[in-house]
C-alpha positions as CSV (number, residue, x, y, z in Angstrom):
1,M,-41.3,37.9,-8.3
2,F,-38.3,40.1,-9.1
3,W,-38.0,41.3,-5.5
4,F,-38.3,37.8,-4.1
5,L,-35.4,36.7,-6.3
6,L,-33.3,39.8,-5.5
7,I,-33.8,39.3,-1.7
8,T,-33.1,35.6,-1.9
9,M,-29.9,36.3,-3.8
10,V,-28.8,39.0,-1.3
11,V,-29.5,36.6,1.6
12,V,-27.4,33.8,-0.1
13,V,-24.5,36.1,-0.8
14,A,-24.6,37.4,2.7
15,A,-24.7,33.9,4.2
16,V,-21.7,32.8,2.1
17,T,-19.7,35.9,2.9
18,L,-20.4,35.5,6.7
19,A,-19.4,31.8,6.5
20,V,-16.1,32.6,4.8
21,V,-15.2,35.8,6.7
22,G,-16.7,34.8,10.0
23,G,-14.9,31.4,10.1
24,G,-11.6,33.2,10.5
25,D,-11.7,32.8,14.3
26,S,-11.6,29.0,14.2
27,E,-8.4,27.2,13.3
28,V,-7.7,25.8,9.9
29,L,-8.2,22.0,9.6
30,P,-5.1,20.2,10.7
31,E,-2.9,18.6,8.2
32,A,-3.8,14.9,7.8
33,A,-0.8,12.6,8.2
34,P,-0.1,10.6,5.1
35,E,-1.3,7.1,5.1
36,R,1.5,4.5,5.7
37,L,1.6,0.8,4.9
38,V,-0.3,-0.8,7.8
39,D,0.2,-4.5,6.9
40,P,3.8,-4.9,6.1
41,L,5.0,-8.3,4.8
42,P,6.5,-10.5,7.5
43,L,10.3,-10.3,7.9
44,S,10.7,-13.5,9.9
45,R,9.3,-15.9,7.4
46,P,8.7,-16.2,3.6
47,V,5.7,-14.5,2.2
48,D,2.7,-16.7,1.5
49,R,-0.5,-16.3,-0.4
50,A,-2.5,-15.2,2.7
51,D,0.0,-12.4,3.3
52,I,-0.5,-11.1,-0.2
53,E,-4.3,-11.3,0.0
54,A,-4.3,-9.4,3.3
55,L,-2.0,-6.7,2.0
56,R,-3.6,-3.3,1.5
57,L,-1.5,-0.6,0.1
58,P,-2.3,3.0,1.2
59,V,-3.8,5.4,-1.3
60,A,-2.3,8.8,-2.0
61,A,-3.8,11.8,-3.8
62,R,-2.7,10.4,-7.2
63,G,-3.2,6.7,-6.6
64,Y,-0.9,4.4,-4.6
65,R,2.2,5.6,-2.8
66,M,5.0,4.7,-5.1
67,E,7.5,4.1,-2.2
68,D,5.3,1.5,-0.5
69,V,4.5,-0.2,-3.8
70,D,8.2,-0.3,-4.7
71,D,9.1,-1.8,-1.3
72,V,6.4,-4.6,-1.6
73,L,7.4,-5.4,-5.2
74,D,11.1,-5.5,-4.3
75,R,10.4,-7.9,-1.4
76,L,8.3,-10.1,-3.6
77,A,10.8,-10.1,-6.4
78,A,13.6,-11.1,-4.0
79,E,11.6,-14.0,-2.6
80,L,10.5,-15.2,-6.0
81,A,14.1,-15.2,-7.2
82,E,15.2,-17.2,-4.0
83,R,12.4,-19.7,-4.6
84,D,13.3,-20.1,-8.3
85,S,16.9,-20.6,-7.4
86,R,16.0,-23.3,-4.9
87,I,13.7,-25.0,-7.4
88,A,16.4,-25.0,-10.0
89,E,18.9,-26.4,-7.4
90,L,16.5,-29.3,-6.5
91,E,15.7,-30.1,-10.1
92,A,19.4,-30.3,-10.9
93,A,19.9,-32.6,-8.0
94,L,17.1,-34.9,-9.1
95,A,18.3,-34.9,-12.7
96,G,22.0,-35.4,-11.8
97,G,21.9,-37.8,-8.9
98,P,22.2,-41.5,-9.6
99,S,19.7,-42.5,-7.0
100,G,17.6,-39.4,-7.2
101,E,18.4,-38.4,-3.6
102,L,18.0,-34.8,-2.5
103,P,21.1,-33.0,-1.0
104,A,21.1,-32.6,2.7
105,E,20.0,-29.1,3.9
106,D,21.8,-26.7,6.2
107,G,24.7,-28.4,7.9
108,G,24.6,-31.8,6.1
109,R,22.1,-33.6,8.2
């Protein structure tokens, strides 16, 4: 039994050594390009719920890529601030107008 274990151990050590040393002829694995944000938010129109649900942020070694997450959060914050401003403007127009008419948009139509 002792000889069997000794021979098995020698064969395993030899196989591992050959795999490590013998693999020197082949190239090292190429560097993988870091993942980038594939589904950016649309620039030509406001972001809607479907855009957010379809958004997939790329994963890095320690979680999500901070640069991509920051970009998405900045864009969403800007759009929410714009919408909040527009809502406040419309509410003020409703509260202050004698007939409750909304102001004309873009160019005084």
